[in-house]
PyMOL Python script that loads the backbone (N, CA, C, O; Angstrom):
from pymol import cmd

cmd.read_pdbstr("""\
ATOM      1  N   UNK A   1      -0.660  17.634 -38.849  1.00  0.00           N
ATOM      2  CA  UNK A   1      -1.392  18.049 -37.690  1.00  0.00           C
ATOM      3  C   UNK A   1      -2.882  17.799 -37.927  1.00  0.00           C
ATOM      4  O   UNK A   1      -3.384  17.969 -39.038  1.00  0.00           O
ATOM      5  N   UNK A   2      -3.575  17.394 -36.865  1.00  0.00           N
ATOM      6  CA  UNK A   2      -4.997  17.088 -36.983  1.00  0.00           C
ATOM      7  C   UNK A   2      -5.824  18.291 -36.551  1.00  0.00           C
ATOM      8  O   UNK A   2      -5.532  18.916 -35.532  1.00  0.00           O
ATOM      9  N   UNK A   3      -6.831  18.607 -37.307  1.00  0.00           N
ATOM     10  CA  UNK A   3      -7.747  19.673 -36.951  1.00  0.00           C
ATOM     11  C   UNK A   3      -8.938  19.065 -36.220  1.00  0.00           C
ATOM     12  O   UNK A   3      -9.545  18.097 -36.679  1.00  0.00           O
ATOM     13  N   UNK A   4      -9.255  19.654 -35.078  1.00  0.00           N
ATOM     14  CA  UNK A   4     -10.382  19.182 -34.287  1.00  0.00           C
ATOM     15  C   UNK A   4     -11.570  20.094 -34.502  1.00  0.00           C
ATOM     16  O   UNK A   4     -11.445  21.319 -34.519  1.00  0.00           O
ATOM     17  N   UNK A   5     -12.719  19.477 -34.666  1.00  0.00           N
ATOM     18  CA  UNK A   5     -13.944  20.257 -34.779  1.00  0.00           C
ATOM     19  C   UNK A   5     -14.446  20.592 -33.378  1.00  0.00           C
ATOM     20  O   UNK A   5     -13.972  20.037 -32.386  1.00  0.00           O
ATOM     21  N   UNK A   6     -15.388  21.487 -33.313  1.00  0.00           N
ATOM     22  CA  UNK A   6     -15.988  21.825 -32.018  1.00  0.00           C
ATOM     23  C   UNK A   6     -16.640  20.585 -31.404  1.00  0.00           C
ATOM     24  O   UNK A   6     -16.609  20.392 -30.189  1.00  0.00           O
ATOM     25  N   UNK A   7     -17.230  19.750 -32.261  1.00  0.00           N
ATOM     26  CA  UNK A   7     -17.843  18.515 -31.768  1.00  0.00           C
ATOM     27  C   UNK A   7     -16.788  17.599 -31.151  1.00  0.00           C
ATOM     28  O   UNK A   7     -17.024  17.011 -30.095  1.00  0.00           O
ATOM     29  N   UNK A   8     -15.629  17.470 -31.796  1.00  0.00           N
ATOM     30  CA  UNK A   8     -14.540  16.655 -31.247  1.00  0.00           C
ATOM     31  C   UNK A   8     -14.117  17.163 -29.872  1.00  0.00           C
ATOM     32  O   UNK A   8     -13.916  16.386 -28.939  1.00  0.00           O
ATOM     33  N   UNK A   9     -13.989  18.449 -29.772  1.00  0.00           N
ATOM     34  CA  UNK A   9     -13.570  19.064 -28.509  1.00  0.00           C
ATOM     35  C   UNK A   9     -14.622  18.817 -27.431  1.00  0.00           C
ATOM     36  O   UNK A   9     -14.278  18.496 -26.293  1.00  0.00           O
ATOM     37  N   UNK A  10     -15.899  18.964 -27.779  1.00  0.00           N
ATOM     38  CA  UNK A  10     -16.970  18.699 -26.824  1.00  0.00           C
ATOM     39  C   UNK A  10     -16.982  17.238 -26.390  1.00  0.00           C
ATOM     40  O   UNK A  10     -17.240  16.935 -25.225  1.00  0.00           O
ATOM     41  N   UNK A  11     -16.704  16.337 -27.321  1.00  0.00           N
ATOM     42  CA  UNK A  11     -16.647  14.917 -26.984  1.00  0.00           C
ATOM     43  C   UNK A  11     -15.502  14.641 -26.006  1.00  0.00           C
ATOM     44  O   UNK A  11     -15.668  13.886 -25.049  1.00  0.00           O
ATOM     45  N   UNK A  12     -14.360  15.246 -26.246  1.00  0.00           N
ATOM     46  CA  UNK A  12     -13.218  15.072 -25.346  1.00  0.00           C
ATOM     47  C   UNK A  12     -13.509  15.647 -23.966  1.00  0.00           C
ATOM     48  O   UNK A  12     -13.158  15.044 -22.951  1.00  0.00           O
ATOM     49  N   UNK A  13     -14.148  16.806 -23.927  1.00  0.00           N
ATOM     50  CA  UNK A  13     -14.514  17.407 -22.638  1.00  0.00           C
ATOM     51  C   UNK A  13     -15.483  16.496 -21.882  1.00  0.00           C
ATOM     52  O   UNK A  13     -15.356  16.308 -20.672  1.00  0.00           O
ATOM     53  N   UNK A  14     -16.448  15.936 -22.608  1.00  0.00           N
ATOM     54  CA  UNK A  14     -17.411  15.031 -21.979  1.00  0.00           C
ATOM     55  C   UNK A  14     -16.704  13.792 -21.438  1.00  0.00           C
ATOM     56  O   UNK A  14     -16.984  13.362 -20.319  1.00  0.00           O
ATOM     57  N   UNK A  15     -15.799  13.220 -22.213  1.00  0.00           N
ATOM     58  CA  UNK A  15     -15.053  12.041 -21.771  1.00  0.00           C
ATOM     59  C   UNK A  15     -14.247  12.369 -20.518  1.00  0.00           C
ATOM     60  O   UNK A  15     -14.192  11.567 -19.586  1.00  0.00           O
ATOM     61  N   UNK A  16     -13.629  13.530 -20.493  1.00  0.00           N
ATOM     62  CA  UNK A  16     -12.846  13.942 -19.334  1.00  0.00           C
ATOM     63  C   UNK A  16     -13.742  14.106 -18.106  1.00  0.00           C
ATOM     64  O   UNK A  16     -13.381  13.691 -17.005  1.00  0.00           O
ATOM     65  N   UNK A  17     -14.901  14.708 -18.302  1.00  0.00           N
ATOM     66  CA  UNK A  17     -15.846  14.875 -17.193  1.00  0.00           C
ATOM     67  C   UNK A  17     -16.286  13.523 -16.654  1.00  0.00           C
ATOM     68  O   UNK A  17     -16.359  13.327 -15.441  1.00  0.00           O
ATOM     69  N   UNK A  18     -16.578  12.598 -17.549  1.00  0.00           N
ATOM     70  CA  UNK A  18     -17.003  11.264 -17.116  1.00  0.00           C
ATOM     71  C   UNK A  18     -15.894  10.552 -16.346  1.00  0.00           C
ATOM     72  O   UNK A  18     -16.164   9.863 -15.362  1.00  0.00           O
ATOM     73  N   UNK A  19     -14.658  10.715 -16.786  1.00  0.00           N
ATOM     74  CA  UNK A  19     -13.539  10.107 -16.053  1.00  0.00           C
ATOM     75  C   UNK A  19     -13.383  10.733 -14.675  1.00  0.00           C
ATOM     76  O   UNK A  19     -13.134  10.028 -13.697  1.00  0.00           O
ATOM     77  N   UNK A  20     -13.530  12.060 -14.590  1.00  0.00           N
ATOM     78  CA  UNK A  20     -13.469  12.734 -13.292  1.00  0.00           C
ATOM     79  C   UNK A  20     -14.599  12.272 -12.380  1.00  0.00           C
ATOM     80  O   UNK A  20     -14.462  12.266 -11.157  1.00  0.00           O
ATOM     81  N   UNK A  21     -15.701  11.892 -12.981  1.00  0.00           N
ATOM     82  CA  UNK A  21     -16.845  11.391 -12.212  1.00  0.00           C
ATOM     83  C   UNK A  21     -16.633   9.947 -11.770  1.00  0.00           C
ATOM     84  O   UNK A  21     -17.448   9.391 -11.032  1.00  0.00           O
ATOM     85  N   UNK A  22     -15.542   9.346 -12.220  1.00  0.00           N
ATOM     86  CA  UNK A  22     -15.243   7.976 -11.815  1.00  0.00           C
ATOM     87  C   UNK A  22     -15.879   6.914 -12.687  1.00  0.00           C
ATOM     88  O   UNK A  22     -15.919   5.742 -12.312  1.00  0.00           O
ATOM     89  N   UNK A  23     -16.373   7.309 -13.840  1.00  0.00           N
ATOM     90  CA  UNK A  23     -16.983   6.349 -14.751  1.00  0.00           C
ATOM     91  C   UNK A  23     -15.882   5.480 -15.359  1.00  0.00           C
ATOM     92  O   UNK A  23     -14.891   5.986 -15.885  1.00  0.00           O
ATOM     93  N   UNK A  24     -16.075   4.176 -15.275  1.00  0.00           N
ATOM     94  CA  UNK A  24     -15.080   3.265 -15.839  1.00  0.00           C
ATOM     95  C   UNK A  24     -15.117   3.337 -17.360  1.00  0.00           C
ATOM     96  O   UNK A  24     -16.094   3.793 -17.954  1.00  0.00           O
ATOM     97  N   UNK A  25     -14.043   2.880 -17.970  1.00  0.00           N
ATOM     98  CA  UNK A  25     -13.968   2.835 -19.425  1.00  0.00           C
ATOM     99  C   UNK A  25     -15.102   1.964 -19.976  1.00  0.00           C
ATOM    100  O   UNK A  25     -15.727   2.307 -20.979  1.00  0.00           O
ATOM    101  N   UNK A  26     -15.357   0.845 -19.313  1.00  0.00           N
ATOM    102  CA  UNK A  26     -16.401  -0.060 -19.774  1.00  0.00           C
ATOM    103  C   UNK A  26     -17.766   0.617 -19.749  1.00  0.00           C
ATOM    104  O   UNK A  26     -18.535   0.525 -20.705  1.00  0.00           O
ATOM    105  N   UNK A  27     -18.060   1.308 -18.629  1.00  0.00           N
ATOM    106  CA  UNK A  27     -19.352   1.993 -18.513  1.00  0.00           C
ATOM    107  C   UNK A  27     -19.443   3.145 -19.508  1.00  0.00           C
ATOM    108  O   UNK A  27     -20.512   3.410 -20.058  1.00  0.00           O
ATOM    109  N   UNK A  28     -18.325   3.827 -19.740  1.00  0.00           N
ATOM    110  CA  UNK A  28     -18.315   4.920 -20.701  1.00  0.00           C
ATOM    111  C   UNK A  28     -18.591   4.389 -22.108  1.00  0.00           C
ATOM    112  O   UNK A  28     -19.364   4.973 -22.867  1.00  0.00           O
ATOM    113  N   UNK A  29     -17.950   3.283 -22.434  1.00  0.00           N
ATOM    114  CA  UNK A  29     -18.186   2.665 -23.747  1.00  0.00           C
ATOM    115  C   UNK A  29     -19.641   2.238 -23.896  1.00  0.00           C
ATOM    116  O   UNK A  29     -20.247   2.409 -24.953  1.00  0.00           O
ATOM    117  N   UNK A  30     -20.188   1.683 -22.823  1.00  0.00           N
ATOM    118  CA  UNK A  30     -21.594   1.279 -22.839  1.00  0.00           C
ATOM    119  C   UNK A  30     -22.488   2.485 -23.125  1.00  0.00           C
ATOM    120  O   UNK A  30     -23.394   2.418 -23.955  1.00  0.00           O
ATOM    121  N   UNK A  31     -22.223   3.577 -22.432  1.00  0.00           N
ATOM    122  CA  UNK A  31     -23.013   4.789 -22.620  1.00  0.00           C
ATOM    123  C   UNK A  31     -22.881   5.307 -24.051  1.00  0.00           C
ATOM    124  O   UNK A  31     -23.880   5.572 -24.720  1.00  0.00           O
ATOM    125  N   UNK A  32     -21.642   5.447 -24.510  1.00  0.00           N
ATOM    126  CA  UNK A  32     -21.409   5.962 -25.869  1.00  0.00           C
ATOM    127  C   UNK A  32     -22.040   5.044 -26.910  1.00  0.00           C
ATOM    128  O   UNK A  32     -22.573   5.515 -27.914  1.00  0.00           O
ATOM    129  N   UNK A  33     -21.980   3.731 -26.670  1.00  0.00           N
ATOM    130  CA  UNK A  33     -22.608   2.785 -27.595  1.00  0.00           C
ATOM    131  C   UNK A  33     -24.091   3.056 -27.749  1.00  0.00           C
ATOM    132  O   UNK A  33     -24.620   3.007 -28.859  1.00  0.00           O
ATOM    133  N   UNK A  34     -24.766   3.342 -26.643  1.00  0.00           N
ATOM    134  CA  UNK A  34     -26.203   3.631 -26.748  1.00  0.00           C
ATOM    135  C   UNK A  34     -26.445   4.978 -27.428  1.00  0.00           C
ATOM    136  O   UNK A  34     -27.426   5.141 -28.154  1.00  0.00           O
ATOM    137  N   UNK A  35     -25.557   5.937 -27.193  1.00  0.00           N
ATOM    138  CA  UNK A  35     -25.694   7.242 -27.856  1.00  0.00           C
ATOM    139  C   UNK A  35     -25.545   7.078 -29.363  1.00  0.00           C
ATOM    140  O   UNK A  35     -26.320   7.640 -30.138  1.00  0.00           O
ATOM    141  N   UNK A  36     -24.557   6.313 -29.765  1.00  0.00           N
ATOM    142  CA  UNK A  36     -24.285   6.139 -31.191  1.00  0.00           C
ATOM    143  C   UNK A  36     -25.373   5.342 -31.913  1.00  0.00           C
ATOM    144  O   UNK A  36     -25.489   5.410 -33.136  1.00  0.00           O
ATOM    145  N   UNK A  37     -26.162   4.594 -31.156  1.00  0.00           N
ATOM    146  CA  UNK A  37     -27.287   3.888 -31.771  1.00  0.00           C
ATOM    147  C   UNK A  37     -28.298   4.885 -32.323  1.00  0.00           C
ATOM    148  O   UNK A  37     -29.063   4.567 -33.233  1.00  0.00           O
ATOM    149  N   UNK A  38     -28.294   6.081 -31.769  1.00  0.00           N
ATOM    150  CA  UNK A  38     -29.198   7.142 -32.219  1.00  0.00           C
ATOM    151  C   UNK A  38     -30.650   6.663 -32.214  1.00  0.00           C
ATOM    152  O   UNK A  38     -31.400   6.851 -33.172  1.00  0.00           O
ATOM    153  N   UNK A  39     -31.011   6.035 -31.092  1.00  0.00           N
ATOM    154  CA  UNK A  39     -32.358   5.479 -30.942  1.00  0.00           C
ATOM    155  C   UNK A  39     -32.931   6.024 -29.637  1.00  0.00           C
ATOM    156  O   UNK A  39     -32.398   5.769 -28.557  1.00  0.00           O
ATOM    157  N   UNK A  40     -34.007   6.767 -29.750  1.00  0.00           N
ATOM    158  CA  UNK A  40     -34.612   7.362 -28.564  1.00  0.00           C
ATOM    159  C   UNK A  40     -35.058   6.315 -27.546  1.00  0.00           C
ATOM    160  O   UNK A  40     -35.254   6.637 -26.374  1.00  0.00           O
ATOM    161  N   UNK A  41     -35.218   5.090 -27.975  1.00  0.00           N
ATOM    162  CA  UNK A  41     -35.604   4.030 -27.028  1.00  0.00           C
ATOM    163  C   UNK A  41     -34.489   3.731 -26.029  1.00  0.00           C
ATOM    164  O   UNK A  41     -34.742   3.107 -24.998  1.00  0.00           O
ATOM    165  N   UNK A  42     -33.248   4.168 -26.318  1.00  0.00           N
ATOM    166  CA  UNK A  42     -32.138   3.932 -25.386  1.00  0.00           C
ATOM    167  C   UNK A  42     -32.014   5.049 -24.350  1.00  0.00           C
ATOM    168  O   UNK A  42     -31.181   4.968 -23.448  1.00  0.00           O
ATOM    169  N   UNK A  43     -32.834   6.083 -24.475  1.00  0.00           N
ATOM    170  CA  UNK A  43     -32.731   7.216 -23.540  1.00  0.00           C
ATOM    171  C   UNK A  43     -32.928   6.774 -22.085  1.00  0.00           C
ATOM    172  O   UNK A  43     -32.153   7.205 -21.230  1.00  0.00           O
ATOM    173  N   UNK A  44     -33.917   5.944 -21.758  1.00  0.00           N
ATOM    174  CA  UNK A  44     -34.034   5.508 -20.359  1.00  0.00           C
ATOM    175  C   UNK A  44     -32.778   4.798 -19.844  1.00  0.00           C
ATOM    176  O   UNK A  44     -32.379   4.990 -18.696  1.00  0.00           O
ATOM    177  N   UNK A  45     -32.163   3.984 -20.692  1.00  0.00           N
ATOM    178  CA  UNK A  45     -30.928   3.282 -20.288  1.00  0.00           C
ATOM    179  C   UNK A  45     -29.794   4.272 -20.081  1.00  0.00           C
ATOM    180  O   UNK A  45     -29.012   4.135 -19.140  1.00  0.00           O
ATOM    181  N   UNK A  46     -29.700   5.259 -20.944  1.00  0.00           N
ATOM    182  CA  UNK A  46     -28.658   6.286 -20.804  1.00  0.00           C
ATOM    183  C   UNK A  46     -28.838   7.062 -19.514  1.00  0.00           C
ATOM    184  O   UNK A  46     -27.888   7.274 -18.761  1.00  0.00           O
ATOM    185  N   UNK A  47     -30.069   7.482 -19.270  1.00  0.00           N
ATOM    186  CA  UNK A  47     -30.349   8.244 -18.056  1.00  0.00           C
ATOM    187  C   UNK A  47     -30.087   7.407 -16.807  1.00  0.00           C
ATOM    188  O   UNK A  47     -29.569   7.912 -15.811  1.00  0.00           O
ATOM    189  N   UNK A  48     -30.446   6.135 -16.863  1.00  0.00           N
ATOM    190  CA  UNK A  48     -30.222   5.244 -15.723  1.00  0.00           C
ATOM    191  C   UNK A  48     -28.731   5.104 -15.427  1.00  0.00           C
ATOM    192  O   UNK A  48     -28.320   5.119 -14.266  1.00  0.00           O
ATOM    193  N   UNK A  49     -27.932   4.968 -16.466  1.00  0.00           N
ATOM    194  CA  UNK A  49     -26.487   4.853 -16.284  1.00  0.00           C
ATOM    195  C   UNK A  49     -25.937   6.130 -15.655  1.00  0.00           C
ATOM    196  O   UNK A  49     -25.138   6.065 -14.721  1.00  0.00           O
ATOM    197  N   UNK A  50     -26.356   7.287 -16.157  1.00  0.00           N
ATOM    198  CA  UNK A  50     -25.882   8.552 -15.598  1.00  0.00           C
ATOM    199  C   UNK A  50     -26.341   8.720 -14.151  1.00  0.00           C
ATOM    200  O   UNK A  50     -25.575   9.192 -13.311  1.00  0.00           O
ATOM    201  N   UNK A  51     -27.569   8.341 -13.856  1.00  0.00           N
ATOM    202  CA  UNK A  51     -28.077   8.434 -12.490  1.00  0.00           C
ATOM    203  C   UNK A  51     -27.290   7.530 -11.548  1.00  0.00           C
ATOM    204  O   UNK A  51     -26.941   7.930 -10.437  1.00  0.00           O
ATOM    205  N   UNK A  52     -27.017   6.322 -11.996  1.00  0.00           N
ATOM    206  CA  UNK A  52     -26.227   5.384 -11.184  1.00  0.00           C
ATOM    207  C   UNK A  52     -24.844   5.968 -10.881  1.00  0.00           C
ATOM    208  O   UNK A  52     -24.366   5.905  -9.749  1.00  0.00           O
ATOM    209  N   UNK A  53     -24.218   6.530 -11.898  1.00  0.00           N
ATOM    210  CA  UNK A  53     -22.896   7.126 -11.701  1.00  0.00           C
ATOM    211  C   UNK A  53     -22.975   8.324 -10.755  1.00  0.00           C
ATOM    212  O   UNK A  53     -22.090   8.512  -9.920  1.00  0.00           O
ATOM    213  N   UNK A  54     -24.024   9.132 -10.880  1.00  0.00           N
ATOM    214  CA  UNK A  54     -24.181  10.290  -9.996  1.00  0.00           C
ATOM    215  C   UNK A  54     -24.363   9.841  -8.551  1.00  0.00           C
ATOM    216  O   UNK A  54     -23.827  10.464  -7.635  1.00  0.00           O
ATOM    217  N   UNK A  55     -25.114   8.765  -8.343  1.00  0.00           N
ATOM    218  CA  UNK A  55     -25.313   8.245  -6.984  1.00  0.00           C
ATOM    219  C   UNK A  55     -24.008   7.708  -6.404  1.00  0.00           C
ATOM    220  O   UNK A  55     -23.707   7.932  -5.232  1.00  0.00           O
ATOM    221  N   UNK A  56     -23.230   6.997  -7.229  1.00  0.00           N
ATOM    222  CA  UNK A  56     -21.934   6.496  -6.761  1.00  0.00           C
ATOM    223  C   UNK A  56     -21.003   7.659  -6.423  1.00  0.00           C
ATOM    224  O   UNK A  56     -20.265   7.611  -5.438  1.00  0.00           O
ATOM    225  N   UNK A  57     -21.047   8.692  -7.244  1.00  0.00           N
ATOM    226  CA  UNK A  57     -20.218   9.862  -6.995  1.00  0.00           C
ATOM    227  C   UNK A  57     -20.637  10.553  -5.701  1.00  0.00           C
ATOM    228  O   UNK A  57     -19.785  10.992  -4.928  1.00  0.00           O
ATOM    229  N   UNK A  58     -21.942  10.654  -5.461  1.00  0.00           N
ATOM    230  CA  UNK A  58     -22.436  11.257  -4.218  1.00  0.00           C
ATOM    231  C   UNK A  58     -21.917  10.492  -3.008  1.00  0.00           C
ATOM    232  O   UNK A  58     -21.539  11.104  -2.008  1.00  0.00           O
ATOM    233  N   UNK A  59     -21.892   9.171  -3.083  1.00  0.00           N
ATOM    234  CA  UNK A  59     -21.364   8.353  -1.989  1.00  0.00           C
ATOM    235  C   UNK A  59     -19.888   8.662  -1.747  1.00  0.00           C
ATOM    236  O   UNK A  59     -19.459   8.805  -0.602  1.00  0.00           O
ATOM    237  N   UNK A  60     -19.109   8.764  -2.832  1.00  0.00           N
ATOM    238  CA  UNK A  60     -17.681   9.082  -2.682  1.00  0.00           C
ATOM    239  C   UNK A  60     -17.498  10.476  -2.091  1.00  0.00           C
ATOM    240  O   UNK A  60     -16.628  10.687  -1.246  1.00  0.00           O
ATOM    241  N   UNK A  61     -18.318  11.422  -2.534  1.00  0.00           N
ATOM    242  CA  UNK A  61     -18.237  12.789  -1.999  1.00  0.00           C
ATOM    243  C   UNK A  61     -18.535  12.767  -0.501  1.00  0.00           C
ATOM    244  O   UNK A  61     -17.845  13.423   0.278  1.00  0.00           O
ATOM    245  N   UNK A  62     -19.549  12.023  -0.100  1.00  0.00           N
ATOM    246  CA  UNK A  62     -19.893  11.939   1.324  1.00  0.00           C
ATOM    247  C   UNK A  62     -18.752  11.328   2.133  1.00  0.00           C
ATOM    248  O   UNK A  62     -18.461  11.779   3.241  1.00  0.00           O
ATOM    249  N   UNK A  63     -18.107  10.302   1.580  1.00  0.00           N
ATOM    250  CA  UNK A  63     -16.980   9.680   2.272  1.00  0.00           C
ATOM    251  C   UNK A  63     -15.810  10.655   2.399  1.00  0.00           C
ATOM    252  O   UNK A  63     -15.181  10.746   3.453  1.00  0.00           O
ATOM    253  N   UNK A  64     -15.528  11.372   1.334  1.00  0.00           N
ATOM    254  CA  UNK A  64     -14.439  12.349   1.360  1.00  0.00           C
ATOM    255  C   UNK A  64     -14.771  13.479   2.330  1.00  0.00           C
ATOM    256  O   UNK A  64     -13.903  13.935   3.076  1.00  0.00           O
ATOM    257  N   UNK A  65     -16.030  13.934   2.322  1.00  0.00           N
ATOM    258  CA  UNK A  65     -16.441  15.003   3.231  1.00  0.00           C
ATOM    259  C   UNK A  65     -16.302  14.567   4.682  1.00  0.00           C
ATOM    260  O   UNK A  65     -15.840  15.340   5.521  1.00  0.00           O
ATOM    261  N   UNK A  66     -16.698  13.334   4.984  1.00  0.00           N
ATOM    262  CA  UNK A  66     -16.575  12.818   6.343  1.00  0.00           C
ATOM    263  C   UNK A  66     -15.106  12.755   6.771  1.00  0.00           C
ATOM    264  O   UNK A  66     -14.776  13.117   7.900  1.00  0.00           O
ATOM    265  N   UNK A  67     -14.235  12.306   5.888  1.00  0.00           N
ATOM    266  CA  UNK A  67     -12.806  12.242   6.192  1.00  0.00           C
ATOM    267  C   UNK A  67     -12.247  13.648   6.385  1.00  0.00           C
ATOM    268  O   UNK A  67     -11.441  13.877   7.287  1.00  0.00           O
ATOM    269  N   UNK A  68     -12.669  14.588   5.546  1.00  0.00           N
ATOM    270  CA  UNK A  68     -12.230  15.980   5.658  1.00  0.00           C
ATOM    271  C   UNK A  68     -12.675  16.574   6.990  1.00  0.00           C
ATOM    272  O   UNK A  68     -11.888  17.220   7.681  1.00  0.00           O
ATOM    273  N   UNK A  69     -13.932  16.353   7.346  1.00  0.00           N
ATOM    274  CA  UNK A  69     -14.454  16.861   8.621  1.00  0.00           C
ATOM    275  C   UNK A  69     -13.683  16.269   9.792  1.00  0.00           C
ATOM    276  O   UNK A  69     -13.388  16.967  10.762  1.00  0.00           O
ATOM    277  N   UNK A  70     -13.358  14.985   9.702  1.00  0.00           N
ATOM    278  CA  UNK A  70     -12.612  14.324  10.775  1.00  0.00           C
ATOM    279  C   UNK A  70     -11.212  14.930  10.919  1.00  0.00           C
ATOM    280  O   UNK A  70     -10.744  15.169  12.032  1.00  0.00           O
ATOM    281  N   UNK A  71     -10.555  15.174   9.793  1.00  0.00           N
ATOM    282  CA  UNK A  71      -9.229  15.800   9.841  1.00  0.00           C
ATOM    283  C   UNK A  71      -9.297  17.204  10.431  1.00  0.00           C
ATOM    284  O   UNK A  71      -8.441  17.580  11.231  1.00  0.00           O
ATOM    285  N   UNK A  72     -10.293  17.972  10.049  1.00  0.00           N
ATOM    286  CA  UNK A  72     -10.442  19.319  10.606  1.00  0.00           C
ATOM    287  C   UNK A  72     -10.690  19.266  12.113  1.00  0.00           C
ATOM    288  O   UNK A  72     -10.178  20.102  12.859  1.00  0.00           O
ATOM    289  N   UNK A  73     -11.469  18.292  12.556  1.00  0.00           N
ATOM    290  CA  UNK A  73     -11.699  18.109  13.991  1.00  0.00           C
ATOM    291  C   UNK A  73     -10.374  17.817  14.691  1.00  0.00           C
ATOM    292  O   UNK A  73     -10.066  18.399  15.732  1.00  0.00           O
ATOM    293  N   UNK A  74      -9.597  16.910  14.106  1.00  0.00           N
ATOM    294  CA  UNK A  74      -8.297  16.562  14.702  1.00  0.00           C
ATOM    295  C   UNK A  74      -7.379  17.783  14.759  1.00  0.00           C
ATOM    296  O   UNK A  74      -6.673  17.981  15.748  1.00  0.00           O
ATOM    297  N   UNK A  75      -7.385  18.594  13.716  1.00  0.00           N
ATOM    298  CA  UNK A  75      -6.554  19.800  13.705  1.00  0.00           C
ATOM    299  C   UNK A  75      -7.008  20.763  14.791  1.00  0.00           C
ATOM    300  O   UNK A  75      -6.188  21.311  15.527  1.00  0.00           O
ATOM    301  N   UNK A  76      -8.321  20.967  14.888  1.00  0.00           N
ATOM    302  CA  UNK A  76      -8.863  21.887  15.893  1.00  0.00           C
ATOM    303  C   UNK A  76      -8.570  21.423  17.318  1.00  0.00           C
ATOM    304  O   UNK A  76      -8.460  22.244  18.228  1.00  0.00           O
ATOM    305  N   UNK A  77      -8.445  20.117  17.511  1.00  0.00           N
ATOM    306  CA  UNK A  77      -8.216  19.564  18.847  1.00  0.00           C
ATOM    307  C   UNK A  77      -6.827  18.937  18.978  1.00  0.00           C
ATOM    308  O   UNK A  77      -6.607  18.049  19.801  1.00  0.00           O
ATOM    309  N   UNK A  78      -5.917  19.406  18.167  1.00  0.00           N
ATOM    310  CA  UNK A  78      -4.601  18.790  18.103  1.00  0.00           C
ATOM    311  C   UNK A  78      -3.885  18.822  19.453  1.00  0.00           C
ATOM    312  O   UNK A  78      -3.394  17.803  19.938  1.00  0.00           O
ATOM    313  N   UNK A  79      -3.839  19.990  20.034  1.00  0.00           N
ATOM    314  CA  UNK A  79      -3.053  20.156  21.266  1.00  0.00           C
ATOM    315  C   UNK A  79      -3.556  19.289  22.411  1.00  0.00           C
ATOM    316  O   UNK A  79      -2.758  18.745  23.175  1.00  0.00           O
ATOM    317  N   UNK A  80      -4.872  19.156  22.536  1.00  0.00           N
ATOM    318  CA  UNK A  80      -5.376  18.415  23.702  1.00  0.00           C
ATOM    319  C   UNK A  80      -5.776  16.977  23.377  1.00  0.00           C
ATOM    320  O   UNK A  80      -6.240  16.255  24.259  1.00  0.00           O
ATOM    321  N   UNK A  81      -5.605  16.556  22.138  1.00  0.00           N
ATOM    322  CA  UNK A  81      -5.971  15.182  21.815  1.00  0.00           C
ATOM    323  C   UNK A  81      -4.912  14.471  20.966  1.00  0.00           C
ATOM    324  O   UNK A  81      -4.392  13.427  21.361  1.00  0.00           O
ATOM    325  N   UNK A  82      -4.602  15.029  19.822  1.00  0.00           N
ATOM    326  CA  UNK A  82      -3.724  14.335  18.881  1.00  0.00           C
ATOM    327  C   UNK A  82      -2.323  14.133  19.438  1.00  0.00           C
ATOM    328  O   UNK A  82      -1.717  13.085  19.217  1.00  0.00           O
ATOM    329  N   UNK A  83      -1.813  15.098  20.138  1.00  0.00           N
ATOM    330  CA  UNK A  83      -0.460  14.949  20.673  1.00  0.00           C
ATOM    331  C   UNK A  83      -0.382  13.759  21.611  1.00  0.00           C
ATOM    332  O   UNK A  83       0.610  13.029  21.606  1.00  0.00           O
ATOM    333  N   UNK A  84      -1.419  13.555  22.417  1.00  0.00           N
ATOM    334  CA  UNK A  84      -1.451  12.396  23.322  1.00  0.00           C
ATOM    335  C   UNK A  84      -1.509  11.081  22.536  1.00  0.00           C
ATOM    336  O   UNK A  84      -0.847  10.107  22.895  1.00  0.00           O
ATOM    337  N   UNK A  85      -2.289  11.065  21.488  1.00  0.00           N
ATOM    338  CA  UNK A  85      -2.388   9.876  20.642  1.00  0.00           C
ATOM    339  C   UNK A  85      -1.050   9.588  19.980  1.00  0.00           C
ATOM    340  O   UNK A  85      -0.616   8.437  19.924  1.00  0.00           O
ATOM    341  N   UNK A  86      -0.389  10.639  19.474  1.00  0.00           N
ATOM    342  CA  UNK A  86       0.890  10.453  18.831  1.00  0.00           C
ATOM    343  C   UNK A  86       1.937   9.923  19.797  1.00  0.00           C
ATOM    344  O   UNK A  86       2.767   9.096  19.420  1.00  0.00           O
ATOM    345  N   UNK A  87       1.906  10.388  21.030  1.00  0.00           N
ATOM    346  CA  UNK A  87       2.863   9.907  22.043  1.00  0.00           C
ATOM    347  C   UNK A  87       2.725   8.413  22.269  1.00  0.00           C
ATOM    348  O   UNK A  87       3.715   7.740  22.554  1.00  0.00           O
ATOM    349  N   UNK A  88       1.519   7.884  22.147  1.00  0.00           N
ATOM    350  CA  UNK A  88       1.314   6.448  22.339  1.00  0.00           C
ATOM    351  C   UNK A  88       1.831   5.644  21.155  1.00  0.00           C
ATOM    352  O   UNK A  88       2.042   4.436  21.270  1.00  0.00           O
ATOM    353  N   UNK A  89       2.034   6.297  20.028  1.00  0.00           N
ATOM    354  CA  UNK A  89       2.532   5.595  18.843  1.00  0.00           C
ATOM    355  C   UNK A  89       4.050   5.425  18.871  1.00  0.00           C
ATOM    356  O   UNK A  89       4.599   4.566  18.181  1.00  0.00           O
ATOM    357  N   UNK A  90       4.715   6.242  19.665  1.00  0.00           N
ATOM    358  CA  UNK A  90       6.180   6.209  19.685  1.00  0.00           C
ATOM    359  C   UNK A  90       6.708   4.984  20.405  1.00  0.00           C
ATOM    360  O   UNK A  90       7.921   4.805  20.511  1.00  0.00           O
TER     361      UNK A  90
END
""", "prot")
cmd.dss("prot")
cmd.show_as("cartoon", "prot")
cmd.util.cbc("prot")
cmd.orient("prot")
């Protein structure tokens, strides 16, 4: 059995968070590569990568929110709108 250190666990949590954020494996490797260089000169590149990912995530959140709002509108107006639309599909 392998014993994990707190650092290992934190690294796994970070990797999981990055995957949930939609960061590709390639981008994650790029980020980790700059971290492992242990060079403060890579900090701007690291921050830029994280900012880019955050902006992409914000776009996805906005798209999901718009779709969610649209579905809620359809539910709220189901009886006087959606049923008529569904009848045309039959």
